[in-house]
Every structure is written in C-alpha cells, then in structure tokens.
C-alpha positions in Angstrom: 31.9 2.2 11.4 35.5 3.1 10.5 37.8 1.4 8.2 39.0 -0.6 11.3 35.4 -1.6 11.8 35.0 -2.8 8.2 38.2 -4.8 8.6 36.5 -6.4 11.7 33.4 -7.3 9.7 35.4 -9.0 7.2 37.4 -10.8 9.6 34.6 -11.5 12.1 36.9 -10.7 15.2 34.3 -8.5 16.9 30.6 -8.9 16.1 29.9 -5.7 18.2 31.4 -3.7 15.5 28.3 -4.5 13.4 26.2 -2.3 15.6 25.1 1.0 13.8 22.3 3.7 14.5 20.3 5.5 12.0 21.5 9.1 11.8 19.6 11.8 13.5 19.0 14.3 10.8 18.5 17.6 12.7 21.4 17.8 15.0 25.1 18.8 14.8 26.8 20.6 11.8 26.9 19.9 8.2 30.3 18.6 7.9 30.0 16.2 10.9 26.7 14.9 9.6 28.3 14.5 6.2 30.9 12.2 7.8 28.4 10.3 9.7 26.3 9.6 6.5 29.4 8.6 4.7 30.4 6.2 7.3 26.9 5.0 7.5 26.9 4.3 3.7 30.3 2.4 3.7 29.3 0.3 6.8 26.0 -0.5 5.0 27.7 -1.4 1.7 30.3 -3.6 3.4 28.0 -5.4 5.7 25.6 -6.2 2.7 28.5 -7.6 0.6 29.7 -9.8 3.5 26.4 -11.6 3.3 27.3 -12.8 -0.1 30.5 -14.2 1.2 28.3 -17.0 2.7 27.8 -18.5 -0.9 29.8 -21.5 -1.6 30.8 -20.5 -5.1 29.6 -18.6 -8.1 27.0 -21.4 -9.1 25.2 -20.4 -5.8 24.6 -16.9 -7.0 22.3 -18.6 -9.6 20.6 -21.1 -7.6 16.8 -20.5 -7.2 16.5 -20.3 -3.4 13.0 -19.6 -3.8 11.0 -20.3 -7.1 9.2 -17.1 -6.6 12.1 -15.0 -6.2 15.1 -14.0 -8.6 18.4 -15.7 -7.8 20.7 -14.2 -5.6 22.9 -12.5 -8.4 19.9 -10.1 -8.8 19.9 -9.0 -5.1 23.8 -8.8 -5.1 23.6 -5.9 -7.6 20.0 -4.6 -7.1 21.0 -2.4 -4.1 23.8 -0.7 -6.0 21.7 -0.2 -9.1 19.3 1.5 -6.8 21.6 4.1 -5.9 22.4 5.0 -9.5 18.9 4.8 -10.5 17.6 7.0 -7.8 20.3 9.5 -8.0 19.6 9.9 -11.9 15.7 10.1 -11.2 16.4 12.9 -8.7 18.7 14.7 -11.2 21.5 14.5 -8.8 23.8 12.8 -11.3 23.7 12.5 -15.2 25.5 9.4 -15.9 25.2 5.6 -15.6 27.8 3.0 -15.1 26.3 -0.1 -16.9 22.9 0.1 -18.7 22.6 -3.6 -18.9 23.1 -4.2 -15.3 20.9 -1.2 -14.4 18.0 -2.5 -16.2 18.4 -6.4 -15.4 18.8 -5.9 -11.7 16.5 -3.0 -11.1 12.9 -4.5 -10.8 11.4 -7.7 -9.6 11.7 -7.7 -6.0 8.2 -8.6 -4.8 6.7 -11.7 -6.3 3.1 -11.4 -7.5 1.7 -14.6 -6.0 2.6 -17.8 -4.3 1.4 -19.8 -7.3 2.6 -17.6 -10.0 5.5 -19.5 -11.2 6.0 -17.7 -14.7 9.6 -16.8 -15.2 11.4 -14.7 -17.8 14.7 -15.3 -19.2 17.3 -13.2 -18.0 20.7 -12.7 -19.2 22.5 -12.6 -15.7 25.7 -10.9 -15.3 28.7 -12.7 -13.6 29.4 -12.2 -9.8 32.8 -10.5 -10.8 30.9 -8.0 -13.3 28.5 -7.3 -10.4 31.3 -6.7 -7.8 33.0 -4.3 -10.2 29.7 -2.5 -10.6 29.3 -2.4 -7.0 32.9 -0.9 -6.5 32.2 1.8 -9.0 28.8 2.6 -7.2 30.6 2.7 -4.0 33.0 5.4 -5.5 30.5 7.6 -7.1 28.2 7.5 -4.0 31.3 8.4 -1.9 32.1 11.2 -4.1 28.6 12.6 -4.1 28.3 12.5 -0.4 31.7 14.2 0.0 30.7 17.0 -2.4 27.0 17.6 -2.4 25.5 20.8 -1.0 22.9 20.2 1.8 21.7 21.9 4.8 20.3 20.7 8.3 17.7 19.5 9.2 17.8 16.9 6.3 14.2 16.4 5.0 12.8 14.4 2.2 13.3 17.3 -0.2 17.1 17.3 0.5 19.5 15.8 -2.0 21.1 13.8 1.0 17.6 12.2 1.4 18.1 10.0 -1.7 21.5 8.8 -0.4 19.7 8.0 2.8 16.9 6.3 0.7 19.6 4.0 -1.0 21.3 3.1 2.4 18.0 2.3 4.2 16.8 0.3 1.1 20.2 -1.7 1.2 19.4 -2.4 4.9 16.0 -3.8 4.0 17.6 -6.2 1.5 20.2 -7.1 4.1 17.4 -8.9 5.8 15.4 -10.3 3.0 18.7 -11.6 1.3 19.6 -13.4 4.6 16.3 -15.2 4.4 16.8 -16.3 0.6 20.3 -17.6 1.6 18.5 -19.6 4.4 16.4 -21.1 1.8 19.5 -22.3 -0.3 20.4 -26.1 -0.3 23.0 -26.4 2.6 25.7 -27.4 0.1 25.4 -23.9 -1.5 26.5 -22.1 1.7 29.6 -22.0 3.9 30.5 -20.9 7.4 31.2 -17.3 7.8 33.2 -15.7 10.8 30.4 -13.1 11.4 27.2 -14.8 10.1 27.9 -18.1 11.7 27.8 -16.7 15.2 24.4 -18.0 16.0 22.8 -18.4 19.5 24.2 -21.3 21.3 21.7 -21.3 24.2 18.6 -23.5 24.3 16.6 -25.0 27.1 13.1 -26.1 28.3 10.5 -23.9 26.6 8.5 -21.8 29.0 4.8 -22.2 29.2 3.0 -19.5 27.6 0.2 -17.5 29.4 -2.0 -14.4 28.7 -1.3 -11.0 30.4 -3.6 -8.3 30.8 -2.9 -5.1 28.6 -4.8 -1.8 29.4 -6.2 -0.1 26.3 -6.7 3.5 25.6 -6.1 6.0 22.7 -3.3 5.3 20.2 -1.8 7.9 18.0 0.0 6.6 14.9 2.1 8.2 12.2 4.6 10.9 12.3 5.1 14.4 10.8 7.6 15.4 8.1 9.7 17.1 10.9 10.7 13.9 12.4 14.3 13.8 12.8 14.9 10.2 11.5 14.8 8.8 8.0 11.4 7.3 7.1 9.5 5.8 4.2 6.5 7.4 2.7 3.9 5.2 4.4 5.2 6.1 7.9 4.1 9.8 7.6 0.6 11.0 8.3 -1.7 10.5 11.0 -4.1 7.9 12.5 -5.8 7.6 15.8 -7.5 4.5 17.3 -9.3 3.6 20.4 -7.9 0.1 21.7 -10.0 -1.8 24.2 -8.5 -3.8 27.0 -7.0 -7.1 25.8 -4.6 -9.9 26.8 -1.4 -10.7 25.1 0.7 -13.9 25.2 3.7 -13.5 27.5 6.0 -15.0 25.0 6.3 -15.2 21.3 5.0 -18.6 20.3 8.0 -20.8 20.7 8.8 -23.9 18.3 7.5 -26.1 21.2 4.1 -24.2 21.4 3.7 -24.4 17.5 4.6 -28.2 17.7 1.3 -28.6 19.4 -0.6 -27.2 16.4 1.6 -29.5 14.1 0.8 -32.7 16.1 -2.9 -31.6 16.4 -3.1 -32.1 12.7 -3.2 -28.5 12.0 -1.6 -28.7 8.5 -4.2 -31.4 7.7 -7.4 -29.6 8.7 -8.7 -26.8 6.4 -11.2 -25.7 9.1 -8.3 -23.8 10.6 -7.2 -22.0 7.5 -8.5 -19.1 5.4 -9.3 -19.9 1.9 -6.0 -18.3 0.8 -4.1 -20.2 3.6 -5.5 -23.6 2.8 -4.7 -23.1 -0.9 -1.2 -22.3 -0.1 -0.8 -25.2 2.2 -2.0 -27.5 -0.4 0.2 -26.0 -3.1 3.3 -26.3 -0.8 2.2 -29.6 0.6 3.1 -28.1 3.9 3.4 -30.1 7.0 5.4 -27.9 9.3 7.2 -24.5 9.2 9.6 -24.3 6.2 12.8 -24.2 8.4 11.9 -27.2 10.3 13.5 -30.4 8.8 11.8 -33.6 9.9 14.2 -36.6 10.4 12.1 -39.7 11.6 10.2 -38.7 14.7 12.3 -35.6 15.5 12.9 -32.3 13.7 16.0 -30.3 13.0 16.4 -26.5 12.6 17.7 -24.7 9.5 19.5 -21.6 10.4 21.0 -19.4 7.7 24.2 -21.4 7.3 23.8 -24.6 9.2 21.3 -27.4 10.5 21.1 -27.8 14.2 19.1 -29.7 16.8 15.6 -28.1 17.1 15.8 -25.2 19.7 12.4 -25.6 20.9 12.4 -22.5 23.0 13.4 -20.3 20.2 10.4 -18.5 18.4 8.5 -20.3 15.7 9.2 -18.6 12.2 6.2 -18.7 10.3 4.3 -16.7 7.6 1.1 -14.9 8.1 -1.1 -17.8 6.7 0.4 -20.2 9.3 0.1 -17.7 12.0 -3.5 -17.2 11.4 -4.3 -21.0 11.2 -2.4 -21.3 14.6 -4.6 -18.6 16.2 -7.9 -20.2 14.8 -6.7 -23.5 16.3 -5.9 -21.9 19.6 -9.3 -20.3 19.6 -11.0 -23.7 19.1 -8.9 -25.3 21.8 -9.4 -22.7 24.4 -12.9 -21.5 23.6 -11.7 -17.9 23.4 -11.1 -15.3 20.8 -7.6 -15.6 19.8 -6.0 -13.9 17.0 -2.7 -11.6 16.2 -2.8 -8.1 17.5 -3.7 -5.2 15.2 -1.0 -2.5 14.4 -2.6 -0.2 17.2 -2.7 -2.9 19.9 1.0 -3.6 19.0 1.7 0.0 19.8 0.0 -0.4 23.1 2.5 -3.1 23.8 5.4 -0.9 22.6 4.5 1.9 25.0 6.7 0.2 27.6 9.8 1.2 25.8 10.8 4.9 26.3 13.6 4.8 23.6 14.2 4.1 20.0 17.0 2.8 18.0 18.8 6.1 17.2 18.8 6.8 20.9 19.4 3.9 22.8 22.8 2.9 24.2 22.1 -0.7 23.9 19.3 -2.6 22.3 16.6 -3.8 24.8 15.9 -6.8 22.8 17.5 -9.1 20.1 17.5 -6.6 17.4 20.1 -4.3 15.5 22.6 -7.1 15.3 23.5 -6.2 18.8 23.3 -10.0 19.9 23.7 -13.3 18.1 23.3 -13.7 14.4 20.1 -15.8 15.0 16.8 -15.8 17.1 17.4 -16.7 20.7 15.1 -18.1 23.4 11.8 -16.5 24.0 12.2 -16.0 27.6 15.6 -14.1 27.2 14.5 -10.4 26.9 11.9 -9.3 29.3 10.2 -5.9 29.5 8.7 -3.9 32.3 5.1 -4.9 31.3 6.1 -8.6 31.9 6.0 -9.4 28.3 9.1 -10.7 26.5 10.4 -9.7 23.0 8.1 -6.6 22.8 10.7 -5.8 20.1 13.4 -8.0 18.4 13.9 -11.7 17.9 11.4 -12.2 15.2 8.9 -10.1 13.6 5.4 -10.1 14.8 2.4 -10.4 12.3 -0.6 -8.3 12.8 -4.2 -8.5 11.6 -3.7 -5.2 9.8 -3.4 -5.1 6.1 -1.0 -2.3 5.2 -2.3 1.0 4.1 -1.3 4.7 4.2 -2.3 6.8 7.1 -4.4 9.9 6.6 -2.2 12.5 4.7 -0.3 9.7 3.0 2.1 11.2 0.2 4.2 9.3 -2.3 7.9 10.3 -2.3 8.5 11.6 -6.0 11.8 9.6 -6.2 10.3 6.4 -5.2 6.7 6.3 -6.3 6.4 2.4 -6.0 7.8 1.7 -2.7 4.5 1.7 -0.8 1.5 1.9 -3.1 1.9 -1.7 -4.7 1.4 -3.1 -1.2 -1.9 -1.3 -0.6 -3.9 -4.2 -2.3 -5.2 -5.8 0.7 -2.9 -8.8 0.2 0.0 -7.5 2.3 -0.2 -7.6 6.1 1.8 -5.5 8.5 4.3 -6.9 10.9 5.9 -5.0 13.8 8.8 -5.2 16.3 11.8 -6.0 14.1 13.9 -9.3 14.3 17.6 -9.8 15.2 18.7 -8.8 11.8 16.7 -5.6 11.6 18.8 -2.7 11.3 18.4 0.9 10.2 14.8 2.1 9.6 13.8 -1.5 10.1 14.7 -1.1 13.7 12.8 2.0 14.7 9.4 2.1 16.5 7.7 3.8 13.4 8.8 1.3 10.8 5.8 0.1 8.8 6.6 -3.0 6.5 4.3 -5.4 4.9 4.8 -8.6 2.9 2.5 -11.0 1.2 0.8 -13.3 3.7 2.8 -16.3 2.3 6.2 -14.7 2.5 9.0 -16.1 4.9 10.8 -13.5 6.8 12.3 -13.7 10.2 8.8 -13.5 11.3 6.7 -15.0 14.1 3.7 -14.7 16.3 2.4 -13.0 19.5 -1.2 -13.9 20.0 -3.8 -12.0 21.8 -7.3 -12.6 23.4 -9.4 -9.6 22.2 -12.7 -8.7 20.7 -13.4 -10.1 17.2 -12.3 -7.8 14.5 -14.7 -6.2 11.9 -13.9 -7.0 8.4 -10.9 -4.7 7.8 -11.2 -2.5 4.9 -8.3 -1.3 2.8 -8.3 1.8 0.6 -7.0 0.1 -2.5 -5.8 2.3 -5.3 -8.2 2.5 -8.3 -6.1 1.4 -11.2 -8.8 1.0 -14.0 -7.8 3.8 -16.3 -11.4 4.8 -17.4 -12.6 5.1 -13.7 -9.4 6.8 -12.6 -9.8 9.4 -15.4 -13.3 10.1 -14.2 -12.2 10.5 -10.7 -9.4 12.9 -11.7 -12.1 14.8 -14.0 -14.4 15.3 -11.1 -12.2 15.8 -8.1 -8.7 16.5 -9.5 -7.0 19.7 -10.7 -8.5 22.2 -13.1 -7.1 21.4 -16.5 -6.4 23.8 -19.3 -7.5 26.6 -17.3 -11.0 25.5 -17.1 -13.2 25.5 -14.1 -14.3 22.2 -12.5 -16.9 20.8 -14.8 -19.4 19.3 -12.2 -19.1 22.2 -9.9 -19.7 24.6 -12.8 -22.9 22.6 -13.8 -24.3 22.4 -10.3 -23.7 26.3 -9.9 -25.8 26.8 -13.0 -28.3 24.6 -11.7 -28.6 26.7 -8.5 -29.1 30.0 -10.5 -32.4 28.2 -11.9 -33.8 27.0 -8.9 -35.3 30.2 -7.6 -37.9 29.5 -4.9 -38.4 25.9 -6.0 -38.5 23.0 -3.5 -35.2 21.4 -2.7 -36.2 18.2 -1.0 -35.2 15.5 -3.4 -32.7 15.3 -6.3 -31.8 12.6 -8.9 -28.3 12.5 -10.2 -28.8 10.2 -13.1 -25.5 9.0 -14.9 -23.6 10.3 -11.9 -20.2 8.7 -12.8 -18.0 9.5 -10.0 -20.6 11.6 -8.6 -18.9 15.1 -7.7 -22.2 16.5 -8.9 -24.1 14.4 -6.3 -21.9 16.0 -3.4 -22.6 19.5 -4.9 -26.2 18.9 -5.1 -26.4 17.5 -1.5 -25.3 20.8 -0.3 -28.7 22.2 -1.9 -31.1 19.2 -1.5 -32.2 17.4 1.5 -31.8 13.9 -0.2 -29.7 12.9 -3.5 -30.1 9.6 -5.3 -27.0 9.1 -7.2 -27.5 6.4 -10.0 -25.2 5.1 -12.6 -25.3 2.1 -14.8 -21.5 1.3 -14.0 -20.8 -0.3 -10.5 -17.1 0.6 -11.3 -17.9 4.2 -11.4 -20.0 4.3 -8.4 -17.7 2.4 -6.1 -15.0 5.4 -5.8 -17.5 8.0 -4.5 -19.3 5.4 -2.3 -16.0 4.6 -0.9 -15.2 8.4 -0.4 -18.6 8.7 1.5 -17.9 5.7 3.5 -14.0 6.1 4.4 -13.6 9.8 3.7 -10.9 9.1 1.0 -10.2 7.4 -2.2 -7.1 6.6 -4.1 -6.5 6.3 -7.7 -3.6 6.2 -10.4 -3.3 8.4 -13.4 -1.2 7.8 -16.3 1.4 10.3 -16.6 3.4 9.1 -19.8 3.6 5.4 -21.1 3.9 3.1 -18.2 4.7 6.0 -15.7 1.9 6.7 -13.3 0.9 9.1 -10.6 -0.5 8.1 -7.4 -3.4 10.4 -6.1 -5.4 10.4 -2.9 -8.8 12.6 -2.6 -10.2 13.2 0.8 -13.8 14.5 1.8 -12.0 17.1 4.1 -10.6 18.8 1.1 -14.0 19.9 -0.4 -15.8 22.3 1.5 -19.0 21.1 3.1 -18.8 17.4 1.7 -18.3 15.9 5.0 -21.5 17.6 6.4 -23.7 16.4 3.5 -22.4 13.0 2.6 -25.1 11.0 4.4 -27.7 12.8 2.2 -26.6 10.8 -0.8 -27.8 7.3 -1.7 -25.5 5.5 -4.4 -27.3 2.8 -6.6 -26.8 1.3 -9.9 -29.5 1.8 -12.4 -30.3 2.0 -16.0 -31.4 5.5 -17.0 -33.7 4.1 -19.7 -35.2 1.6 -17.3 -35.1 2.8 -13.8 -37.1 1.0 -11.2 -40.4 2.6 -9.7 -38.7 3.8 -6.5 -36.8 6.5 -8.3 -39.7 8.9 -8.3 -41.0 12.1 -7.1 -38.0 14.4 -7.6 -37.7 18.1 -7.4 -34.6 18.0 -9.8 -33.3 15.5 -12.2 -29.6 16.2 -13.3 -28.3 14.2 -16.2 -24.7 15.3 -16.9 -23.0 14.2 -20.2 -25.6 11.4 -20.4 -28.0 11.5 -23.2 -25.6 11.0 -26.0 -24.3 7.9 -24.2 -27.7 6.3 -23.8 -28.9 3.4 -26.1 -32.3 5.0 -26.1 -32.4 8.7 -25.2 -36.1 9.1 -26.2 -37.0 6.4 -23.9 -35.2 8.0 -21.2 -36.8 11.3 -21.6 -40.3 9.9 -21.9 -39.8 7.9 -18.5 -38.2 10.6 -16.6 -41.0 13.1 -17.3 -43.3 11.2 -14.8 -40.5 11.1 -12.0 -40.5 14.9 -11.5 -42.8 16.8 -9.4 -44.9 19.6 -11.0 -42.8 22.8 -10.9 -39.6 20.7 -10.7 -36.6 20.8 -13.1 -34.9 18.6 -15.6 -31.3 19.7 -16.3 -29.6 18.2 -19.3 -25.9 18.6 -20.0 -24.4 17.2 -23.1 -21.8 17.9 -26.0 -24.2 16.1 -28.3 -21.5 13.7 -29.5 -23.7 11.2 -31.3 -22.1 8.0 -32.1 -23.3 4.5 -33.1 -21.0 3.2 -30.8 -23.4 4.2 -28.0 -26.8 5.0 -29.6 -28.3 3.4 -32.7 -28.6 5.8 -35.6 -32.3 5.7 -35.5 -32.4 6.6 -31.7 -30.4 10.0 -32.0 -32.1 12.9 -30.7 -30.5 15.1 -33.3 -27.4 15.8 -35.4 -28.9 14.7 -38.7 -30.8 15.9 -41.6 -34.6 15.6 -41.2 -36.9 14.1 -44.0 -37.5 17.7 -45.0 -33.6 18.2 -45.7 -33.5 20.6 -42.8 -30.8 20.1 -40.0 -32.3 18.7 -37.0 -30.5 19.4 -33.7 -30.4 17.8 -30.4 -32.3 20.9 -28.7 -34.9 20.3 -31.2 -35.4 16.6 -30.6 -35.5 17.3 -26.7 -38.4 19.9 -27.1 -40.2 17.4 -29.4 -40.1 14.8 -26.7 -40.8 16.9 -23.7 -43.5 18.6 -25.5 -46.0 21.0 -23.7 -45.3 19.5 -20.4 -41.9 21.1 -20.1 -40.6 24.6 -20.9 -37.0 25.7 -21.0 -35.8 27.9 -18.1 -33.2 30.6 -18.9 -31.0 30.3 -22.0 -28.8 27.4 -23.0 -25.2 27.7 -21.4 -22.0 26.3 -22.7 -20.0 24.5 -20.2 -16.4 23.5 -21.6 -14.4 20.6 -20.1 -11.0 19.0 -20.3 -11.0 15.2 -19.5 -7.5 14.2 -18.6 -5.9 11.1 -20.4 -2.2 11.7 -19.7 -0.1 14.5 -18.4 -0.1 16.1 -21.9 -3.3 14.6 -23.4 -6.7 15.9 -22.8 -10.1 15.3 -24.3 -11.6 18.7 -24.7 -15.2 19.3 -25.3 -18.1 21.9 -24.7 -21.3 20.7 -23.3 -24.5 22.5 -23.6 -26.6 23.1 -20.3 -30.5 23.3 -20.7 -32.9 23.4 -17.8 -36.6 22.4 -18.3 -39.4 23.1 -16.0 -42.4 20.7 -15.6 -45.7 22.5 -15.8 -47.8 22.7 -12.7 
C-alpha cells in the first residue's frame, strides 16, 4: 500500500485497500524488491496501529482483557521492540531507542497455563511514550530498508530476512491482538471506520453432512529455496499416507454447536479430556466465550459490538471445546468423529491450486479481502464440495505441533517454535478472516495452547481412530542434555568422541571371540550401545537412571532426539540428533534393548554375555566390589569385561570403605584402582593388552568443559 492507501486505512473509506500479499523473494530486481518490502513494512505498521484506535481511552490499554495475558499496552509496543531487538541480535544495527521499553515489552507473549495466575508487577509506559517509540522504530526500519545491502533471492541468511521477520511477526500480532480487544468489556472499545465493517449477512444455518475424501500420500514441509518468507518450523520434510475419510461439508456453525450446549455438553465430563474438563471447571464454562446469554437467547460478541446471534456463522471455540464436541458427536452418531490431522487437512487443501502470494483474489474469507469478521459457513464453496477449506476461522487439528525432519532453528529467533514443541500446543490450519501475510499461506504452521481463544473453529471428520500421537519434546534437563551432547554432539577441545573411541579399543581386543551378546552397563545416553550393536548380535543397554535411558530409546523409536544445551547464562542452544546422521545406526537399532537396572544388583536375566562394557561407571557405584563380584558370573568363558574409568573416587558416590583404590593401604603403600580390580577379579580374569588412556571433554557451557582422562582395561574370563 502507498501513502494514499494508508490514508484510506485511517479513514476507512475503502477496506479493499487493506489487501496485501506476502513478497515473493526470488523475482524482480533489487531496487523494486526494496520498494515492495518498504511498502509492505509501512502497510503492516500502519494497519497494526489502526487496531489500537479501537480502544476507548488510555485506560483501556491497561485493562486485562485476559487474566493470562499482558494488557494491551504490552502488545502496542511489543512488535516495534521486536524490530529493534532482532536488528541488534543480528548485528545489523548497533543502537537502541529506549532500553526500558525494550526490556519491559520484549517477552511474555505466550501464557504458561490456563490456571497460572501469577503476575509480576510491571512499570508500564504510557501510550504516548509507546507511540513515540513506534514512530522512532518506523524511522529506523525505514532507513535500514532503504540503505541495506542485499541481493536476490532473499533467504534466511539475508539481512532483509530480519526485516521480513519483524513484519510477519507484527502480522501475527494483528490477529492475536484483535482477539484480546474482543475480550475487553464493551465500554473499553469504540466503533472504527475499518474494523467495524463486519458481515451483515445471517440466515438459516445449513444442515451439515459428511463428504467422502480420497486419501493418498501427503508430502509436507518446504525447502530453504521456497520463494516466500517462512518460520523455522515450516522447513524440513514429512511424508504421511492418509487413508480415505469423510469430512464435514461445513465448519461447525453456532447452530450446530448449540446442539452440544443444549445436550448438556458443558456439564458432562465424559465428553472432555482430563485437561479439558479441568479447564471447563476452572472457567465455569457453559457455552463458547464469545456467546452472551440473555434469558433463553444468546447474543454474539464481535470485536467491537454485541449483535444478534448469527447462527450460521462458525462457532469460535478452543481446542478443548472442539474435542469435547467431537466426542459428543461420536456418541450421538455411533461413528468415530474427531478433528482432522495436519496431513488430512492437506488432503482437503489440494483442491486449491494457488496460494496467497499468487492469487488475484482470495478464494475464501481470508487476508482481509472480505468483511472484518467471520461470515456464514455456506458462503465460500470449493470444487471438492466443501466450504471454507481456507479462511473464515482457523480449523483445529489433532496434531500437536512439532518440527519436521530437518528442522533447524533460525539463529535470530531461537525461541519462536521450540517452546511450543511440548505436546501442549496443537496445530490449526486454514487461516481466518484476519489472517494476512505468512498466516495466510498454505505452509503456515501455527499452534496455540489448547485453551487459547483465537478466531478458531472446527471441521470434523469421520476417520479411523488415531494412535496416541507422540511429540519429540526437547530434553531440557541439563545433566541429561550434557550427556546427549557428550555422546552424540560435536567433538570438543580437539578430542575424538569418547564412546566411539572406547568401542574402537574394544574391537581391537575382541579378536576371534564370539560376538553374540553384549551388556552395556551404565550406558547413560548409550552412544556406546549403538556402536556395540554394529559388532554384536544383541546389546542390553542398562542404566540406573530412566532419565538417561529415555533419550536413546526415543532415538531408537523415532529416529531423532532433541535437546537443549546451555550456551551462556540463560542463553540456550536447541539441537537435534537423527539416527541417519550416524553411519550404520539405523540398521542396528533393533539389536538394542534399553532397560533400567542397578549395576550392583542386576536381575538374573542379565546373563550369558560375550562382553560386558562399563564406561565411566565403577567410580560412580555405591559398591564397586559388589558389582565386580556379581558381574563375573554373567560373562561367558573367554568373554571380556571392559572397564573404563577416570577413578575419581568420591564419598559423594561411593563410601570411603568401598573404594577400589586411591588410598594408602595398611602397609603404608599406595593402593590403586587397578590393583583393587585385580584383587577382586582374581585368577578368573587376566588383562588383555595394555591399559589405554582415553581423554574426554564433557561440555557444560559453550566455554566450559569438564576435562578428564579415563583408563580403559580389558579383562578376559578364563575358559
């Protein structure tokens, strides 16, 4: 939009002027693209500010629209702060405007829980101060766009990508802020020449029905060469086979949802998940939040007014309500009724052969190309016979958000996606009437907590029951993450990988010995177990800590594991390991059995091994002698016991009288661990080869490592 258009936005003369399209980043020339992005920035900045013109007075900026969200003054300044903070993070500018605003209005967007009501005290700035800050930000970003050096195509390493990140971030908040304004008391808002232009059409709601949808293979994700801006979780690859299913012709209307309400849906816990029922009780919910009950009738709260209930408009509900409705529908119909998965939604979307950057006009109620509200569910029909495949309101899915294979965090925004990879955020697709920019493209992947209110509704499907969906959650336990990094991460301080080096030494000592069964005792995160599986027919991987076993077991099961490493202070690094990254692991993974066990008190089934490997274990046991005595009988004649240890004896782990060595004997002579091991193993075992030093560096932070040198010894059991 031009200056003229921005004037139209302010005056409300022509709502068609609100229409914008996401820039295509691999076409044209640098200067025309520079102007396009400059216009896109100003259009976005102005449009966002116009939303706050809907507030009745300054006091409305501080009213808590939602007790779990910041007041609107936060969101008024937050999007501008984002530009300045990200430009600084990316080292594209070296100055700030207002450090107080830039810290106060930076974080706290996503509430932690529906029942987490703890609130800190904030020294909120005045609206005038925030507006002045926004004006300064506009000038700085304008100058940067005009002067920055970039080339085409623009990719996520381009300096212009940070500008696009700021623009698309503000377009996200255009939508979420509109919801918060909608939650304000009516006296806190005023009519607006643009945002009050809601749909005026409402009639008898259509009767919903299920239409057949042919299944097939669905390919999801996109490459870094995609010519449209994307958030990190859009990139990568996923493939899924979708079976034939049936989908509701219409989004669930207010009228159809009323059936659930009148059937006592909000009073019967049987229809709700445990999380959903807890939320419903907490909120004392009796109907959707934007319904207002007046006697025996209902009114409807739009963003800026209360109107007669438009029964043929889509019901606007959170995921928990949508799930309860589906469960109720399933009971009523005797069919398997649920929400679609992400892949099933993509099957519905195949009917549309265009996307927001390319279409001449929106095929549905999306991108601000129609009214400033939802509209009847039977207005926008698509070629597959379904209505509102995209637009009107978002469509909740059964899919918890997660990254595709190959997911990579953008270095300038490392906490955009990963905090939602917790199994508590569900994906919705399709966009809504106010979805613009990246929000409105096919590949958009957004997820909110299941209790969150957005312009979101429901299309249900009749399909096969879903297996329990698994989400690859990031491991945030620092100790566990450190071990994952130690076993599978980068080589540190120029030292080779410790578990790999140890198993290479084991292989040298095997000779012609049997390689049927191995025990990796004290396996921790089990890199050594995978290496042993390349040699042995079967490996039992045992550790006392379930926390340590879970990541390699997940790696075995899903092919990947995510974890968070501390970089510096509160700064973290999000990592992902995949089986495919390690030669041969995918081929041998099923040879490993992960189990919990006490090395000093193993159950009887852990027996009959050709090799027992104990890596950095014995100096962490409460009774090393007990371990050695018991392990002797679990090794076949001719088999090996391999011990690796730095011998860091400590009473924290091992009582002083249980140490194998590291003390003065009664004779006054020094007594070492090797001597202690020899004493316990006795004549049944003899050392094979010489002891070998294996150095290691356990990462704690980017600049701090725990350095040590372990001694590896191999002991053969006599025939």
